[in-house]
C-alpha angles and dihedrals in degrees: 000000000000121000127186128214105228094208098052099020087227117145129216129197118216136170122227135180095206139018124204116198109210107180134096126072115290106278096018107071117206118202116199122228105250117179109235095018089134089064093059107105098188127081125292122192138158121239086244089068096041116117110161142338102253091095090066101040112155094359135121108246131186117207114204109212132030104212122111097300097044096048092045091052093046094053091044098050093042090084093061107028130076097231135357122203113196104203120196140130098228124098110295110266113257093210117106110254128197112280092255095056116090127180118226136169121272124288116261100174 
């Protein structure tokens, strides 16, 4: 996955085992268009379909979206996964997050 910092325009490559999409409005999931998504071999699910963190145990996971669902899931799965990347383009959350939760800019590829 490649993500871009909107302030500096720099890009970073990262590897993930799973992606959780956390945007849309509750019962109407919205999946963003991400170039190259079809090449990703891990799991992609929407927060609407998320039930528990066991499926991601020990993995590196990126969560797209840092509103209520995204931040709730990031904190919940942090106890079972290796690393959580909370990807969003808003101001970084001022709240203290678990040590293995890092905020990054949105995914571009």
